[in-house]
C-alpha positions in Angstrom: -2.7 13.5 -7.6 -0.1 11.1 -8.9 1.7 10.9 -5.5 -1.6 10.3 -3.8 -2.4 7.3 -6.1 1.1 6.0 -5.6 0.7 6.1 -1.8 -2.7 4.5 -1.9 -1.4 1.8 -4.2 1.5 1.2 -1.8 -0.8 1.0 1.2 -2.9 -1.6 -0.5 0.1 -3.7 -1.2 1.5 -3.4 2.3 0.2 -5.8 4.9 1.6 -5.1 8.4 1.2 -6.7 11.7 2.6 -4.5 14.5 3.4 -7.2 17.0 6.9 -7.0 18.4 8.5 -10.3 19.4 11.0 -10.5 22.2 14.4 -11.8 21.7 16.8 -12.4 24.6 20.5 -12.5 23.8 22.8 -13.6 26.6 26.5 -12.8 26.9 27.9 -16.2 27.7 26.7 -16.7 31.2 27.6 -13.2 32.6 23.9 -12.6 33.1 23.8 -9.7 30.7 20.6 -9.7 28.6 19.7 -7.4 25.8 16.0 -7.1 25.1 15.5 -6.6 21.3 12.1 -6.2 19.7 11.7 -8.0 16.3 8.9 -6.5 14.2 6.9 -8.2 11.5 5.5 -6.8 8.3 3.6 -8.4 5.4 4.0 -7.3 1.8 1.6 -8.4 -0.9 3.8 -9.1 -4.0 2.8 -10.2 -7.5 3.9 -13.7 -6.5 2.4 -14.0 -3.0 2.6 -12.6 0.5 6.0 -11.9 1.9 6.7 -11.8 5.6 9.5 -9.5 6.7 11.1 -9.4 10.2 13.6 -6.9 11.5 14.5 -4.1 13.9 16.8 -1.2 14.1 19.8 -3.5 13.5 18.4 -4.5 10.1 16.2 -6.9 8.2 16.4 -10.4 9.8 14.3 -12.4 7.4 12.1 -12.2 4.3 10.1 -15.3 3.4 7.2 -16.1 1.0 4.1 -17.3 2.7 1.3 -19.5 1.3 -1.4 -17.8 3.2 -2.6 -14.2 2.9 -2.4 -11.8 5.9 -4.8 -9.0 6.6 -3.8 -5.4 6.1 -2.9 -3.2 9.1 -2.1 0.5 8.9 1.0 0.7 11.1 4.5 0.1 9.8 7.3 0.0 12.2 10.0 2.5 11.1 12.7 -0.2 10.9 10.7 -1.9 8.1 9.5 1.0 6.1 12.5 1.3 3.8 12.5 -2.5 3.1 8.9 -2.3 2.0 9.5 0.7 -0.2 12.5 -1.0 -1.9 10.5 -4.2 -2.4 7.7 -2.2 -4.0 10.3 -0.5 -6.3 11.8 -3.9 -7.2 8.5 -5.4 -8.2 7.5 -2.2 -10.1 10.8 -2.6 -12.1 12.4 0.6 -10.8 15.0 -0.9 -8.5 17.8 -3.4 -9.5 19.8 -3.2 -6.2 18.7 -3.1 -2.6 20.3 -0.6 -0.3 19.3 -1.9 3.2 21.0 -3.0 6.4 20.5 -6.7 6.7 21.1 -8.8 9.8 20.6 -12.5 9.0 21.4 -15.2 11.6 23.7 -18.0 10.4 27.0 -19.6 10.7 30.2 -17.8 9.5 30.3 -20.1 6.4 26.7 -19.3 5.5 27.3 -15.6 5.9 30.3 -15.9 3.6 28.1 -17.6 1.0 25.3 -15.0 1.4 27.9 -12.3 0.8 28.9 -14.0 -2.4 25.2 -14.1 -3.4 25.0 -10.3 -2.9 27.6 -9.9 -5.6 25.6 -11.7 -8.3 24.5 -8.9 -10.6 20.8 -8.3 -11.3 19.6 -10.4 -14.3 22.6 -12.8 -14.0 22.9 -16.3 -12.6 25.7 -18.3 -11.0 25.9 -22.0 -10.3 26.6 -23.6 -7.0 30.0 -24.6 -8.4 30.7 -21.0 -9.4 30.1 -19.9 -5.8 32.1 -22.7 -4.4 35.1 -21.7 -6.6 34.7 -18.1 -5.5 34.9 -19.4 -1.9 38.2 -21.1 -2.7 37.0 -24.7 -2.6 35.4 -26.3 -5.7 34.5 -29.3 -3.6 32.3 -27.2 -1.3 29.5 -27.4 -3.9 27.0 -29.2 -1.5 27.8 -26.9 1.4 27.2 -23.9 -0.8 23.9 -25.4 -1.8 22.9 -25.9 1.8 23.9 -22.4 2.8 21.9 -21.1 -0.2 18.9 -23.1 1.0 19.2 -21.6 4.5 19.2 -18.0 3.3 16.7 -16.2 5.5 16.4 -13.0 3.3 14.9 -14.0 0.0 15.1 -11.5 -3.0 17.4 -9.1 -1.1 20.1 -11.8 -0.7 19.4 -13.1 -4.2 19.5 -16.9 -3.7 17.1 -17.1 -6.7 20.0 -16.2 -8.9 21.8 -19.5 -8.1 21.1 -22.4 -10.6 22.3 -25.9 -10.9 25.8 -26.7 -12.2 24.2 -27.9 -15.5 22.2 -24.7 -15.9 18.9 -26.2 -14.7 16.5 -24.3 -12.4 16.8 -26.1 -9.1 15.9 -25.6 -5.5 14.1 -22.5 -4.0 12.4 -22.4 -0.6 9.6 -20.2 -2.0 8.9 -22.7 -4.9 10.5 -23.1 -8.3 7.7 -21.2 -10.0 8.6 -18.1 -7.9 12.3 -18.5 -8.7 11.5 -18.7 -12.4 9.2 -15.7 -12.1 11.9 -13.6 -10.3 14.6 -14.6 -12.9 12.3 -13.7 -15.8 11.3 -10.5 -14.1 14.9 -9.4 -13.8 15.8 -10.7 -17.3 13.1 -8.7 -18.9 14.5 -5.5 -17.4 18.1 -6.3 -18.4 17.1 -6.7 -22.1 14.4 -4.0 -22.0 11.7 -6.3 -23.4 9.7 -9.3 -22.2 11.9 -12.4 -22.5 12.1 -15.6 -20.5 15.1 -17.6 -19.3 13.2 -20.8 -18.5 
């Protein structure tokens, strides 16, 4: 009975659109094309609808949406684990994600995103901290730009990056969501309801 209620609850939170998108990748003019389907899923989180895209090569993006999407019963297999882990995160039973991710970005951005993946759950770092880890304290603004271009919110935890003075700054999903996510993680670290901001 408990498992049935859990699955029903999960299905009510999951909002899927099974519409593969086509993506053509060329191999520098040799005429080689790889047809890759990108699938979309919508997850209803406590702080709004999340759109997830991905395929067998991993999760490509995870963005908050301002509008709600209707529920569909089909989940593409490449997105099932992501949805399950998001559900565990929002239900306070997961602190780390164990997913294959495949974000598009420049080499510099990917290096910054890899640094973000190393910020522990419930902790924060400043843009300057990340720039120093990258080996260039003057790369503060470039790090901020890369953070802003992160296409995989929550999983690549750009919400854990704060201003150099400790202020809550910049988040594509809205500062109120960033504050919610930090407080959500902080309450689990300390085992009681507390707030950072």
